[in-house]
C-alpha positions in Angstrom: 14.4 60.0 80.9 13.6 63.4 79.5 17.3 64.3 79.2 18.0 61.0 77.4 15.2 61.7 74.9 16.4 65.2 74.3 19.9 63.9 73.6 18.6 61.3 71.3 16.4 63.9 69.5 19.4 66.2 69.1 21.4 63.3 67.7 18.6 62.4 65.3 18.3 66.0 64.1 22.1 66.1 63.5 22.0 62.8 61.6 19.0 64.0 59.6 20.9 67.2 58.6 23.9 65.2 57.5 21.9 62.8 55.5 20.1 65.7 53.8 23.4 67.2 52.7 24.6 63.8 51.5 21.4 63.4 49.5 21.9 66.8 47.9 25.4 65.9 46.9 24.2 62.6 45.3 21.5 64.5 43.5 24.1 66.9 42.1 26.3 64.0 41.0 23.3 62.3 39.3 22.3 65.5 37.5 25.9 65.9 36.3 26.0 62.3 35.1 22.7 62.8 33.2 24.1 66.0 31.5 27.2 64.1 30.5 25.2 61.1 29.1 22.9 63.5 27.2 25.9 65.3 25.7 27.4 62.0 24.6 24.0 60.9 23.0 23.8 64.2 21.2 27.2 63.5 19.6 26.1 60.1 18.2 25.3 60.2 14.5 21.6 59.8 13.6 20.7 56.4 12.2 19.9 56.3 8.5 16.9 54.6 7.0 18.8 51.3 6.3 20.0 51.1 9.9 16.4 51.6 11.2 15.0 48.9 8.9 17.7 46.4 10.0 17.0 47.2 13.6 13.3 46.7 13.1 13.8 43.3 11.3 16.2 42.1 14.1 13.6 43.0 16.8 10.9 40.9 15.1 
């Protein structure tokens, strides 16, 4: 039984390591996507006063 538990523990440690690496890769992809969205938002023209008034009226 001890041997079986040690094997299972080793497998769980290996799986945990792999999932940790996968999580890091996803976090990097998420950060890159966030940077790209922020860059696109920075390129959008600022709304002028008439656009803001129209948006506020439509929201009411």
